[in-house]
Biotite code that builds the C-alpha atoms (Angstrom):
import biotite.structure as struc

atoms = struc.array([
    struc.Atom([30.813, -56.349, -31.977], chain_id="A", res_id=1, res_name="MET", atom_name="CA", element="C"),
    struc.Atom([27.098, -56.787, -32.620], chain_id="A", res_id=2, res_name="SER", atom_name="CA", element="C"),
    struc.Atom([25.759, -59.069, -35.346], chain_id="A", res_id=3, res_name="GLY", atom_name="CA", element="C"),
    struc.Atom([25.128, -56.210, -37.753], chain_id="A", res_id=4, res_name="ASN", atom_name="CA", element="C"),
    struc.Atom([28.188, -54.071, -37.005], chain_id="A", res_id=5, res_name="ALA", atom_name="CA", element="C"),
    struc.Atom([30.973, -53.892, -39.577], chain_id="A", res_id=6, res_name="PHE", atom_name="CA", element="C"),
    struc.Atom([34.636, -53.124, -39.044], chain_id="A", res_id=7, res_name="ARG", atom_name="CA", element="C"),
    struc.Atom([35.416, -49.629, -40.169], chain_id="A", res_id=8, res_name="SER", atom_name="CA", element="C"),
    struc.Atom([37.297, -49.628, -43.453], chain_id="A", res_id=9, res_name="GLY", atom_name="CA", element="C"),
    struc.Atom([37.094, -53.395, -43.975], chain_id="A", res_id=10, res_name="ALA", atom_name="CA", element="C"),
    struc.Atom([36.833, -54.258, -47.654], chain_id="A", res_id=11, res_name="GLU", atom_name="CA", element="C"),
    struc.Atom([33.964, -56.608, -48.435], chain_id="A", res_id=12, res_name="ARG", atom_name="CA", element="C"),
    struc.Atom([33.842, -59.290, -51.127], chain_id="A", res_id=13, res_name="ASN", atom_name="CA", element="C"),
    struc.Atom([30.053, -59.666, -51.014], chain_id="A", res_id=14, res_name="TYR", atom_name="CA", element="C"),
    struc.Atom([27.587, -58.919, -52.474], chain_id="A", res_id=15, res_name="PRO", atom_name="CA", element="C"),
    struc.Atom([28.894, -59.727, -55.929], chain_id="A", res_id=16, res_name="LEU", atom_name="CA", element="C"),
    struc.Atom([27.829, -57.902, -59.064], chain_id="A", res_id=17, res_name="PRO", atom_name="CA", element="C"),
    struc.Atom([25.197, -59.971, -60.817], chain_id="A", res_id=18, res_name="HIS", atom_name="CA", element="C"),
    struc.Atom([25.320, -59.982, -64.603], chain_id="A", res_id=19, res_name="ALA", atom_name="CA", element="C"),
    struc.Atom([22.955, -62.878, -65.232], chain_id="A", res_id=20, res_name="GLY", atom_name="CA", element="C"),
    struc.Atom([22.411, -66.538, -64.414], chain_id="A", res_id=21, res_name="PRO", atom_name="CA", element="C"),
    struc.Atom([25.188, -68.078, -62.342], chain_id="A", res_id=22, res_name="ASP", atom_name="CA", element="C"),
    struc.Atom([25.574, -71.843, -62.631], chain_id="A", res_id=23, res_name="THR", atom_name="CA", element="C"),
    struc.Atom([27.437, -71.930, -59.312], chain_id="A", res_id=24, res_name="ARG", atom_name="CA", element="C"),
    struc.Atom([24.162, -71.181, -57.499], chain_id="A", res_id=25, res_name="LEU", atom_name="CA", element="C"),
    struc.Atom([22.723, -74.612, -58.180], chain_id="A", res_id=26, res_name="SER", atom_name="CA", element="C"),
    struc.Atom([20.406, -77.071, -56.493], chain_id="A", res_id=27, res_name="LYS", atom_name="CA", element="C"),
    struc.Atom([23.546, -78.918, -55.423], chain_id="A", res_id=28, res_name="SER", atom_name="CA", element="C"),
    struc.Atom([24.899, -75.828, -53.627], chain_id="A", res_id=29, res_name="LEU", atom_name="CA", element="C"),
    struc.Atom([21.582, -75.309, -51.838], chain_id="A", res_id=30, res_name="VAL", atom_name="CA", element="C"),
    struc.Atom([21.568, -78.987, -50.814], chain_id="A", res_id=31, res_name="ASN", atom_name="CA", element="C"),
    struc.Atom([25.162, -78.684, -49.564], chain_id="A", res_id=32, res_name="SER", atom_name="CA", element="C"),
    struc.Atom([24.290, -75.611, -47.504], chain_id="A", res_id=33, res_name="MET", atom_name="CA", element="C"),
    struc.Atom([21.271, -77.437, -46.075], chain_id="A", res_id=34, res_name="ALA", atom_name="CA", element="C"),
    struc.Atom([23.560, -80.336, -45.092], chain_id="A", res_id=35, res_name="ALA", atom_name="CA", element="C"),
    struc.Atom([25.947, -77.924, -43.351], chain_id="A", res_id=36, res_name="VAL", atom_name="CA", element="C"),
    struc.Atom([23.054, -76.484, -41.359], chain_id="A", res_id=37, res_name="LEU", atom_name="CA", element="C"),
    struc.Atom([21.933, -79.985, -40.341], chain_id="A", res_id=38, res_name="VAL", atom_name="CA", element="C"),
    struc.Atom([25.530, -80.755, -39.312], chain_id="A", res_id=39, res_name="GLY", atom_name="CA", element="C"),
    struc.Atom([25.354, -77.800, -36.922], chain_id="A", res_id=40, res_name="TYR", atom_name="CA", element="C"),
    struc.Atom([22.150, -79.100, -35.364], chain_id="A", res_id=41, res_name="GLY", atom_name="CA", element="C"),
    struc.Atom([19.535, -77.213, -37.355], chain_id="A", res_id=42, res_name="PHE", atom_name="CA", element="C"),
    struc.Atom([16.476, -79.153, -38.580], chain_id="A", res_id=43, res_name="PRO", atom_name="CA", element="C"),
    struc.Atom([16.460, -80.812, -42.002], chain_id="A", res_id=44, res_name="ARG", atom_name="CA", element="C"),
    struc.Atom([14.872, -78.899, -44.866], chain_id="A", res_id=45, res_name="LEU", atom_name="CA", element="C"),
    struc.Atom([12.069, -81.246, -45.812], chain_id="A", res_id=46, res_name="THR", atom_name="CA", element="C"),
    struc.Atom([9.592, -78.783, -47.372], chain_id="A", res_id=47, res_name="ALA", atom_name="CA", element="C"),
    struc.Atom([10.252, -77.343, -50.824], chain_id="A", res_id=48, res_name="SER", atom_name="CA", element="C"),
    struc.Atom([9.318, -73.920, -49.445], chain_id="A", res_id=49, res_name="ALA", atom_name="CA", element="C"),
    struc.Atom([12.214, -74.196, -46.965], chain_id="A", res_id=50, res_name="ASP", atom_name="CA", element="C"),
    struc.Atom([14.657, -74.988, -49.790], chain_id="A", res_id=51, res_name="ARG", atom_name="CA", element="C"),
    struc.Atom([13.306, -72.074, -51.816], chain_id="A", res_id=52, res_name="ALA", atom_name="CA", element="C"),
    struc.Atom([13.766, -69.772, -48.810], chain_id="A", res_id=53, res_name="ALA", atom_name="CA", element="C"),
    struc.Atom([17.362, -70.966, -48.351], chain_id="A", res_id=54, res_name="LEU", atom_name="CA", element="C"),
    struc.Atom([18.074, -70.339, -52.037], chain_id="A", res_id=55, res_name="GLU", atom_name="CA", element="C"),
    struc.Atom([16.584, -66.837, -51.719], chain_id="A", res_id=56, res_name="SER", atom_name="CA", element="C"),
    struc.Atom([18.710, -66.136, -48.644], chain_id="A", res_id=57, res_name="ALA", atom_name="CA", element="C"),
    struc.Atom([21.853, -67.276, -50.452], chain_id="A", res_id=58, res_name="LEU", atom_name="CA", element="C"),
    struc.Atom([20.961, -65.131, -53.465], chain_id="A", res_id=59, res_name="THR", atom_name="CA", element="C"),
    struc.Atom([20.393, -62.106, -51.228], chain_id="A", res_id=60, res_name="ALA", atom_name="CA", element="C"),
    struc.Atom([23.782, -62.611, -49.574], chain_id="A", res_id=61, res_name="PHE", atom_name="CA", element="C"),
    struc.Atom([25.732, -63.370, -52.742], chain_id="A", res_id=62, res_name="LEU", atom_name="CA", element="C"),
    struc.Atom([24.438, -60.821, -55.241], chain_id="A", res_id=63, res_name="TYR", atom_name="CA", element="C"),
    struc.Atom([23.874, -57.106, -55.341], chain_id="A", res_id=64, res_name="ASN", atom_name="CA", element="C"),
    struc.Atom([20.082, -56.729, -55.645], chain_id="A", res_id=65, res_name="PRO", atom_name="CA", element="C"),
    struc.Atom([20.351, -53.466, -57.604], chain_id="A", res_id=66, res_name="GLN", atom_name="CA", element="C"),
    struc.Atom([22.257, -55.266, -60.360], chain_id="A", res_id=67, res_name="GLU", atom_name="CA", element="C"),
    struc.Atom([20.154, -58.451, -60.499], chain_id="A", res_id=68, res_name="ARG", atom_name="CA", element="C"),
    struc.Atom([17.428, -57.015, -62.718], chain_id="A", res_id=69, res_name="ASP", atom_name="CA", element="C"),
    struc.Atom([19.724, -55.402, -65.305], chain_id="A", res_id=70, res_name="THR", atom_name="CA", element="C"),
])
């Protein structure tokens, strides 16, 4: 299966509906995700722009973009 192929009929849990600020998406979560990446051999996130990009990527994965602005 290719990286962007989905199983037919598989129910997805993500993206989540987004009704407003979510305290679970915190600086601590971003730091934890960065540590996981480092543990798998990826470079450390030393620039604030890298951390901001990781937070944006997590937000894009976690939340439905159509519902974010409502």
